[in-house]
KENUGU-563904 format. One record per residue (C-alpha): residue number from 1; x, y negated, z negated. Coordinates in Angstrom, 1 decimal. Each point is the difference from the previous one (the first is absolute). Layout:
BEGIN
  resi      xx      yy      zz
   NUM       X       Y       Z
...
***
This chain:
BEGIN
  resi      xx      yy      zz
     1    78.0    27.3    19.6
     2     1.9     3.0     1.4
     3    -0.6     1.1     3.6
     4     0.2     3.6     1.2
     5     2.0     0.0     3.2
     6     1.5     2.5     2.5
     7     3.4    -1.1     1.4
     8     0.9     1.2     3.4
     9     3.8     0.1    -0.1
    10     2.0     0.2     3.2
    11     1.2     3.5     0.6
    12    -1.5     1.5    -3.2
    13    -3.3     1.3    -1.4
    14    -2.6    -2.5    -1.3
    15     0.3    -1.0    -3.6
    16    -3.1    -0.5    -2.3
    17     0.4    -2.3    -3.0
    18    -1.1    -3.1    -1.8
    19     1.1    -3.6     0.4
    20    -0.8    -3.0    -2.3
    21     0.1    -2.4     2.9
    22    -0.3     0.4     3.7
    23     3.1    -1.3     1.8
    24    -0.1    -3.5     1.5
    25     1.5    -1.2     3.3
    26     3.3    -1.1    -1.7
    27     0.5     3.2    -2.1
    28     2.9     2.2     0.8
    29    -0.8     2.9    -2.4
    30    -3.0     1.8    -1.4
    31     0.0     1.6    -3.5
    32    -2.1     3.2    -0.1
    33    -1.0     1.7    -3.3
    34    -0.6     3.8    -0.2
    35     1.2     0.9     3.5
    36    -1.3     3.3     1.3
    37    -1.1     1.7     3.1
    38    -3.6    -0.3     1.2
    39    -0.7     3.4    -1.5
    40     1.2    -1.3    -3.4
    41     3.2     2.1     0.1
    42     3.5    -1.4    -1.0
    43     2.2    -1.3     2.8
    44     3.1     2.1     0.5
    45     2.4    -3.0     0.2
    46    -1.2    -1.7    -3.3
    47     0.9     1.3    -3.4
    48    -2.9     1.3    -2.3
    49     0.6    -2.7    -2.6
    50    -0.3    -3.0     2.4
    51    -3.1    -2.1    -0.5
    52     0.7    -2.9     2.4
    53     1.8    -0.2     3.3
    54     1.0    -3.1     1.9
    55    -0.1     0.3     3.8
    56     1.2    -2.6     2.5
    57    -2.9    -1.3     2.1
    58     2.0     0.4     3.2
    59    -0.1     3.9    -0.5
    60    -3.8     0.0    -0.1
    61    -2.1     0.3     3.2
    62    -3.3    -1.0    -1.7
    63    -1.9     0.2    -3.3
    64    -3.5     1.4    -0.5
    65    -1.9    -1.6    -2.9
    66    -2.5     2.5    -1.5
    67    -3.3    -1.0    -1.5
    68     0.1    -0.4    -3.8
    69    -2.4     1.2    -2.6
    70    -1.5    -3.5    -0.4
    71    -0.4    -0.6     3.8
    72    -3.6     0.0     1.1
    73    -1.0     2.5     2.7
    74    -1.3    -1.5     3.2
    75    -3.5     1.3     0.7
    76    -1.1    -0.3     3.6
    77    -3.6     0.1     1.3
    78    -1.0     3.0     2.0
    79    -2.8    -0.1     2.5
    80    -2.0     3.2     0.1
***
């Protein structure tokens, strides 16, 4: 199952992409497929032909995991 993530890289713009597995506590790298900006545009420092990028975990401030298509939406109760 692929996860849609946003990587917040130190000193750079956030990168949107997909990962097959979320990194574990002992991982030193993360492999991201289809890296792009949040707006879906190409990143100026990555060639157009590139489909995967490997980033060292120590360059990443934090990772946001976006909800997937199969995730259920949480419905809260509203008091009227």
